N, C-alpha and C positions, 0 to 999 in steps of 0.2 A: 377545553381548548380556548386560548386567548386570541384576541384580534391581532392579525399580522398585516392586514391591509387597512388603509384609511376607510373607515365606514361611517357614513352619514345617516341621519334620520331625516326623512323628507315626507311631505304630504304631496301625493300625486294629484295633478290637475286632470280631471277626466277628459278624454278625447272629445273634441268639438271642432267646429270650423275655426274657432279662435286659436286652439292649440296647433291645428294644421298650418295656419298662417305663420305661427312662430317657427314651426319645424321647417317650413319652406324657406324662411329667411336664414335659419341656421344652416340648411344644406348649401346655401349660396355663400354665406359669409363666415360661418364658424362650423366647419365640417366635424370637428371633434365633438362639439356640443350637440350636433344633430343626432348623435347616437344615444343621447340621454333623454329621459322623459321630461316633459314640461312639469315642473314641480316647484314647491316652496321648501327650501332647506330649513329644518328646525334645529338640528345640531350638525356641526361639522365645519362651518366656515366662520361664523361670527358669534360673539357672545360666549360660545363654548366650541371647542374643536371637535375633531373626530374621536371615536372611542380610543381610549388609552390602551396600549399594548398589554398592560397588566389586567385589563378587564376581561373576565370570563364571558365568552360569547353566549353560552346557554343561559347564564344568569341574566345577562343584558336583555336577551330576547324575551325571557320570561317576565322581567320587570316592565319592559316597554309594552309587551302585549297586555299585561294587566292594566297598566295605565291607560292604554288606548281604549280599553273596554269601558273605562270610567269617564272618558272625555267625549263630549258631544262633537259631532262633525262641525267643521267650520264652514259657514256659508259666507261668501264674500264676492266682491267684484274687483277686478283689477282695472284701475282707472287711468292713472297717469304714468307716462314713460319718463324715466330718469336715467342719469348716468352717474356712477360713483365718481367722485372727484379724482383727478389724476389717473384715470383708468379708461379702458375701453369697454367696461361692463355696463351694458344697457339693460334695464329691467323695468318690469311693471311693479308698481306699488299697490298693495291691497287698499281697499277703501278704509278698512279699520285694521290697524296693525296689532292692537291689543290682544286679540285671541291667540295669535301666533306667539307673542311675547309671553303670555301666561302659560301656554303649553310648553315652551322652552324652559321656563322657570320650574314647572312641575317635573319635567324630566331631570333637570339638574338636582332638584330636591330629593330625588330617589336615592342619591348617594352613588350612582354609577360613576365610573371613572372615565373622564374625558381629557384629552389634551387641551392645554390652554389656547386661548385665542386673544389676540391683542385688539381685535376689532369689536366695536359695539354692534349688537344685533339689530339689523334693519330688515324686517321681513320683506321678501321680494321674490318675484318670479323672473329669473334671468332670461332675457331674449337671446343675446349674444355677448361674447367677449371678444372684442376687436383689439388685439394687443397693440397694434400700431395705430398711427393716426388714420382714422377711417376716412374714406373718400366721402365727399359731400353727398354723392348719390346713395351711398350705403346708409348714411345717417338719415337722409330723407326717407328711405325705404323703412328703416326701423321706426322712425317717428310716425310713419303712416299706418302702423298696425293699430287697428281700432281697439277700444276698450273691450273688456269681456262682458258677457252677460253674467248674471249671478251664477256662481258655481258652488257646488257642495264638495268640500274636500273631506273625504271619509276613507281614503286609502293611505295607510302609513307604510312606507317602505324603508 
């Protein structure tokens, strides 16, 4: 069976006070995103798109599972909040982006089929996506989220 829905590969951020703070803001400002886990996208949005519809699911899961067993968990902190230019996407940037970039490159090197992406990969943990001009109060609330403590990202979804 091939992929019929957009399917991403993400590293889940473990539950904590910090992730609860993000989810609280999402529930107020970005209800759609509030239903999603706090995570770092590895494939699906930038650098490489979601799985291609010609990619067999079973093969993809087998290859990704094997790769995941070879790659050490990523230990990081999320330090600064940024907003992608010309968008309402506010996100946390990890202290070191390179382990995420390396992991994405290893997944791409497996030969699995992905849809193209025109965006460069910038590892990040999305806080909210405010599609319209956000109110100053909302922006202040977003920038008020504290940095994370060190977290171990060892769950791939």
